[in-house]
Structures are given as C-alpha cells and as structure tokens.
C-alpha positions in Angstrom: 60.5 -1.4 -39.7 60.0 2.0 -38.4 59.7 5.7 -39.7 59.5 7.8 -37.0 60.7 11.1 -38.9 60.5 11.9 -42.4 63.2 14.1 -43.8 61.9 16.5 -46.4 65.0 18.8 -46.6 66.1 20.6 -44.0 62.3 19.9 -42.8 62.3 16.9 -40.4 58.6 15.6 -39.7 57.0 13.7 -36.7 55.8 10.9 -39.5 52.7 9.8 -37.6 51.2 12.9 -37.6 52.1 13.6 -41.4 50.0 10.7 -41.8 46.7 11.1 -39.9 46.7 14.9 -41.3 46.8 12.8 -44.7 44.2 10.2 -43.4 41.9 13.3 -42.5 42.4 14.8 -46.0 41.6 12.4 -47.9 38.9 10.7 -46.0 37.1 13.9 -46.0 36.4 14.3 -49.8 35.3 11.4 -49.5 32.7 11.9 -47.7 32.3 15.6 -49.6 32.1 13.5 -52.3 29.4 10.9 -51.3 27.4 13.0 -48.3 25.1 14.1 -51.0 23.6 10.1 -51.2 22.5 10.2 -48.0 21.6 13.7 -46.9 18.8 15.8 -48.2 18.7 18.4 -46.6 23.2 19.3 -47.1 22.8 22.7 -45.3 25.2 22.9 -42.8 26.4 18.9 -43.1 30.1 19.6 -43.4 30.3 22.3 -41.5 28.7 20.6 -38.3 31.6 17.9 -39.2 34.6 21.3 -39.7 33.4 22.2 -36.4 34.1 18.4 -34.7 37.3 17.5 -36.4 38.5 21.4 -35.6 37.6 20.3 -31.5 39.1 17.2 -31.4 42.8 18.6 -30.6 41.0 21.4 -28.3 39.6 18.5 -26.0 42.6 15.6 -26.6 44.7 18.9 -24.7 41.5 19.7 -22.2 41.2 16.1 -21.3 45.1 15.6 -21.0 45.5 18.6 -18.4 42.5 18.0 -16.6 44.1 14.7 -15.9 47.5 16.0 -14.8 46.5 19.3 -13.7 49.3 20.2 -11.1 52.4 19.3 -13.9 50.5 21.7 -16.2 50.7 24.5 -13.1 53.9 24.3 -12.1 54.1 24.7 -16.2 51.4 27.1 -17.8 53.2 27.7 -21.0 53.0 23.4 -21.2 49.3 24.0 -22.4 50.2 26.1 -26.0 53.1 22.6 -26.9 52.3 21.3 -30.0 54.0 17.9 -28.3 51.7 15.7 -28.9 52.1 12.9 -26.2 50.5 15.8 -24.3 47.3 14.5 -26.0 44.7 12.5 -24.2 42.7 11.2 -28.5 40.5 8.9 -27.4 38.9 11.6 -25.3 39.2 13.9 -28.1 37.4 11.7 -30.7 34.7 11.0 -27.9 33.8 14.8 -26.9 34.2 15.8 -30.5 32.0 12.5 -31.8 29.5 13.9 -29.1 29.6 17.9 -30.3 29.1 16.7 -33.6 25.5 14.6 -32.6 24.3 18.1 -30.3 25.0 19.7 -33.5 23.5 17.4 -36.1 20.3 17.6 -33.3 20.4 21.3 -34.0 20.2 21.8 -37.8 17.9 18.2 -38.1 20.0 15.9 -40.0 18.8 12.9 -39.4 21.9 11.0 -37.6 21.3 7.6 -38.7 22.1 9.0 -42.5 25.4 11.3 -41.5 26.4 8.0 -39.9 26.3 6.2 -43.0 27.5 9.3 -44.9 30.6 9.2 -43.0 31.2 5.7 -43.7 33.4 6.0 -46.5 35.5 8.8 -45.3 36.4 6.3 -41.6 37.4 3.4 -43.9 39.3 5.7 -45.5 41.3 6.7 -42.9 41.6 3.8 -41.1 43.8 3.3 -43.3 46.0 5.8 -42.3 45.6 5.4 -39.0 47.1 2.3 -39.1 50.1 2.8 -41.0 50.6 5.6 -38.4 50.7 3.5 -36.0 53.9 1.3 -38.2 55.5 4.3 -38.2 55.4 4.6 -34.5 56.6 1.1 -33.6 52.9 0.9 -32.6 50.1 -2.2 -32.6 53.5 -4.6 -33.7 52.3 -8.9 -33.7 53.1 -11.3 -32.7 57.3 -13.5 -33.2 56.9 -15.2 -36.2 59.2 -17.0 -38.4 57.2 -16.3 -41.7 59.0 -14.6 -44.3 56.7 -12.0 -44.3 57.5 -10.6 -40.8 59.4 -7.4 -40.0 61.7 -7.1 -37.3 60.5 -5.2 -34.2 62.1 -4.4 -31.3 64.8 -6.7 -31.9 62.1 -9.4 -33.1 60.7 -10.7 -36.0 57.2 -9.8 -36.2 54.3 -10.1 -37.9 53.1 -6.9 -39.3 49.8 -6.5 -38.0 49.2 -2.7 -38.6 50.1 -3.6 -42.6 47.6 -6.5 -42.2 45.1 -3.7 -40.5 45.6 -1.6 -43.2 45.3 -4.1 -46.3 41.9 -5.0 -44.8 40.5 -1.5 -44.6 42.0 -1.3 -48.6 39.3 -3.9 -49.1 36.9 -2.7 -47.3 36.8 1.1 -48.4 37.0 0.1 -52.3 33.7 -2.3 -51.3 31.8 1.0 -49.8 33.1 2.4 -53.5 31.7 0.1 -55.1 28.2 0.1 -52.9 28.1 3.8 -53.3 28.8 3.4 -57.4 26.1 0.8 -57.6 23.8 2.9 -54.7 23.2 -0.6 -52.4 24.2 2.2 -49.9 21.0 0.2 -47.1 22.4 0.6 -43.5 26.3 1.3 -45.4 27.7 1.8 -41.8 26.2 -1.5 -39.8 27.6 -3.4 -42.5 30.6 -1.8 -41.9 30.7 -2.3 -38.8 30.6 -6.5 -39.6 33.0 -6.5 -41.5 35.7 -4.1 -39.2 34.1 -6.2 -36.0 34.9 -9.8 -37.8 38.6 -8.2 -39.0 39.3 -7.2 -35.4 37.9 -11.2 -34.2 40.8 -12.5 -36.0 43.9 -10.5 -36.6 43.8 -9.4 -32.7 44.9 -12.5 -32.3 48.3 -11.5 -33.8 48.6 -8.5 -31.7 51.6 -9.5 -29.9 52.2 -5.7 -27.5 50.0 -7.4 -24.9 47.5 -4.1 -24.7 44.0 -4.1 -23.5 45.0 -8.6 -22.9 42.8 -9.4 -19.5 43.3 -12.9 -18.6 44.2 -14.0 -21.5 41.3 -12.2 -23.3 41.9 -9.6 -26.2 39.8 -7.0 -24.8 39.4 -6.2 -28.8 38.1 -8.8 -29.3 35.6 -9.9 -27.3 34.5 -5.6 -28.2 34.3 -7.0 -31.9 32.4 -10.4 -30.9 29.1 -7.9 -29.0 29.7 -5.8 -31.8 28.8 -7.7 -34.6 25.9 -9.7 -32.9 24.6 -6.2 -32.5 25.3 -5.5 -36.0 23.6 -8.6 -37.2 20.5 -8.6 -34.5 20.2 -5.2 -36.3 20.4 -5.9 -39.7 18.1 -8.7 -39.8 15.7 -6.6 -37.9 16.0 -4.5 -40.8 15.7 -6.9 -43.6 12.2 -8.3 -41.4 10.0 -5.3 -41.2 10.8 -4.4 -44.9 9.6 -7.4 -45.7 6.1 -6.6 -43.5 5.9 -2.8 -44.5 6.2 -4.7 -48.6 4.0 -7.9 -47.4 1.3 -4.9 -46.3 
C-alpha cells in the first residue's frame, strides 16, 4: 500500500513531499496559535522559527554535497536539482535546530519556554510525517496475519506507519487539551515521556531491519533512555517545587 505520486489533473506531485509541506503548515499554524501562552516577550520568536525552517533544505543540500563532493564537482548543476534524494534531511534538521538555538539566545528568548511552545506543532507535524512514510512504503511493519494488515513489498504487514500516526493523533489531542486547560508546565518533557513509551512498544513491530544491532532495536533503547531522563527531570522539578512551596 503505497501512493508515491498524487495526480491532480495534468500534475504529478510527489506525495511524501506534499504531505510533509502540509504537516509543516499545520504545525506552524498550531505554534502561532498557542505560543503566547509560553513566550511573554513575543518579539522575533516566530521569525526565528521561520529562519530555522527555511534553513532546513539549505543545510540538507549542503550536507549531502559535502558527503558526495566529487559527484557534485563532476555535475555542478546537480547542486540546484529539486531531486529530493539529493538531500540529507537528518543533518538539515539538526543544523537548523542549532541555528534556532543561536537565534533564540541572541534574542534573549527562553529556550525551555520556546521548546514548550513548539510542542503542539511538533506533535501535529509528526502525524503527517508518518503518513508520508506510508506513502513511500518506508518504516513498514513486520509480516502479520491480522485482518488489518496491509500488503507491502508483496507481504501482508503491520501498518506501523498508521499505528504511529494514530498514536501521535492521541498525543496531539492530549496536548490541545493541556493547552486549553492551561496545564502546560513541562509540556515538552511530558511529550517526550509519551513518545518514548510509544516508540518502546510500537517499534517492536518494525520490519525494515534498520536501526537494529545484534537483534536490539536502537530506537527502543533510545526511547528507554529518553523516558528515564524525562521522568527524572519531572521528578526533580516536582521535588524542587515542593521545597519552594514548603519554604
């Protein structure tokens, strides 16, 4: 079950890229709607986010060029190619996140408040991200006989991308409820707790054999580490608040 191309009249649009763009748009809209709950001095916050977003494709292409420099020296026109396979998205996201931290620091905006403010947008974007993986047939599940399995690469499989998309929908609605009721303290840390538990359980069904070393799912290990650190942080924060209240 893949839909790599969306045909709109005479246009053939790459579905994964289109879905990602939709996810970014909805995610940004969610951040714009809610960030005032976290950022009191609102100047430049959204501007910094837009700069970071615009830098992702630039950093992604530069990172890819560095990795395959000789190929680009032989074909310099490829530097400006719209081919999505000539990007390194992970490096692009990491470098843009570093840029965002630098910009926030320069504008004297709290990093913790900023991360909390972006939580709703991140959770909403990740719904679209896993749908885009489904469109490309990536991050698929192990073979199964369950009636809701989907045929991918000739084998009925767990629709792992759909599991993740549904899980992130639940997390997003929880975040929306938290924003509506103003239960927003440590929102991002609680978000990390939720997605860590999700990855620990759901990645068991992953079937593409990526990120597996010695039979161990690296994503599950990282999820467990993130869960422990996040719970320790929440516990420490609670103890600190209790001490301050007692005094």
